[in-house]
N, C-alpha and C positions, 0 to 999 in steps of 0.2 A: 831528811824527812820534811823539813820546813820548805825546801824548794818545791817538793812534790805537792804539798798542801797549797802553796801560793799558786802554782801552775793550775791546779784544779779550780781554785776560787777565782783566779784572774787569768783566763786562758789567753788573752791577747797582750798581756804585760811583757815588757822587755825585762827579762830576769837574768842578771849576770852570774856567770861562773867566775868568781873573782880570783885574783892572785892569792888572796888569803886562803882560799880552799886548797890551792896548789902548794902553799907553804905548809899547811897542816898535814897534807897527805900527798905523796908523790903523784898520785893520779886524781887529786882532788877536783881539779877543773873538769876533767873528763867525767868523773862521777857526778858532778853538778849538772853537766849537760844531760847525762843519762837520766837524771832525776827531774828534769824539767826546765833547767836554765836554757836560755837561747841566745846568750850574748857572751862573748869573751873579749877582753880588752888587752891587746898586746901593749907592751911598754915601748913606746916610740920616743921617749925622752932621750936626748943625747947622754951618753955615758958620763960626761963631765958634770952633769947636774943631777943625776939620779939620786945621789946621796942626800940631796936636799928634800927629797920627797918620800923618804922612808918612814912609814907610819908604824912599823913593827920590825922586830929582829928577824933575820934570816929570810927576808922577802925574796921570792923567786924572781927570775928574769931581770936581775940587776947587773949582770956581768957580761951580757952579749949585746952586740950592736943591734939596732932596730931590725935590719933585714934578716940577720941571723936568728933573732928571737922570733920573728914572724914565721920563718921557715920551720923552726922547732915546733911552734904552736900548730902550724898546719899539719905537720907529721903526727903530732899527738892526737889531733882531732880526727885525722883520717884513720888512725888505728881503731877508733870506735865506730867507724862507718859513717862519719859526718863529713861535710864539706864546708869550708869557710866561704862566706859571701862577703864581699866588700861593698855591697850596695847599701843605700840608706836603710836604716833600721827603724823607720817611723812606726810608732804604735798604731794598731788598727782601731784603737778607741778614739 
């Protein structure tokens, strides 16, 4: 709900569908994108140091290599009819 409200109030803002959404719900990031989020952030940290950046328990995307995680994310995003862009995401504001 909140993502939708923010999208309406700030149409040009970069609004992330976070890993926390994906941790709370199996399809959380996808739902976030469908509600107005327009950014996803793959975990590209080396596996050997990811444990140093865990902010909460059961965080998704902590057990696959960067390339594998990006491939999984691409597949998930394509399932909802979206395409990942790797271009700069500068705000229009």
